[in-house]
N, C-alpha and C positions, 0 to 999 in steps of 0.2 A: 516738594515733600509730600503734599497732599496726594499727588498722583501715585507716588510710590505706595501709600498705604491703601489707595483704592485697588491698585494693581495686586497687592499682596492679599488683600480681602477677596478679590475675585478668584485668585489662585486657590485660597483656602476653600471657597464655596464650590469650585469646579472639583476639587479632589474629595471634599466631603460628600457632594452630591453623587459622585461616581462610586464611592464606596458602599453607598446605601442603595442597593437595587431593590425594587419592590419584589415581594414574594412571587415565585414563579416565573421571574424574567432573569434569564442568564444562568440560572442554577437548577435547570431541570434534571431530573434523574433520567438515565437512558431508558428509552422504551424497548420493551421485547420486540423481536421481529414478528411481523404480522403477515400472514399469507394473503393471496389476492381475494380470498373469499371472506376475509375478516377475522379468521381464526388465528390464534397465537401459535407460532411455530417454536419448536424446541430451540434453545440456545445451543449453538454449535459447540462441540467439544473442543476446547481451545488446544489440549494436548494433542489430540488427533489431528487437528489442523496444522499445529506446528511440526508434527512428525511427518505428515504428508509433504509439507514444504521441504523439510530437510531431505526426504527421499527424492523428490523432484529436482532439487538442487545437485544432489549426488549424481542422479541420472543425467543431468545436464552437461556436468563436469566430464562424465565418462564418454557421453556421446561427442562432446567438443575435442577431447583428447584423440578419439578415434579418427574423426574427421580430419584433425591436423595431421595425424600419422598418414592417412590416405592421400591428402593433398601433397605432402612431402615426398611420398613415395611415386605418386603418378606423374604424368607428363605436364608440362607447363602449358602445353597447347589445348589440352582437353581435360575435361572433368567427367568422371563416371556417374552413371544414372544413380548408382548407389550413393555417391557423395551428395548428389542433389537430394535424394530422399532423406539423407541423414540431416542435411541442413534444414529441410523442412520440419523434421522431427525436433531439431534444436529451437527452431522458432516457435513451434507450438508449446514446447516445454517452457520457454522463457515467457510467452504470453500467459500460460497457465499460473506461473509463479507470480507474475505481475498482478494478475487478476486476484489471486488469492492473498496477496500481501495487503491489498486495500481493504479497508475496514467495512 
């Protein structure tokens, strides 16, 4: 019975200690972006960023649909240079979207 109360006391202590973090640890406010020279940079316009992402995704979908149509219409044995260029553009758009989605 005594070990049960000690275990319960330890659990209470751990929960209580975790709930009380010292000031400045774990609850820091986000810092503004800083350029390489140490000056503060402007916070990016989130609406413009979202609009650019939507435009990129829309363009990506269009390019994929065009490539799909080209591949369906072409020969199974060969792929046109235009299709290869289009696939490179799709890859570039995809990478840009992925990069811009990261915080």
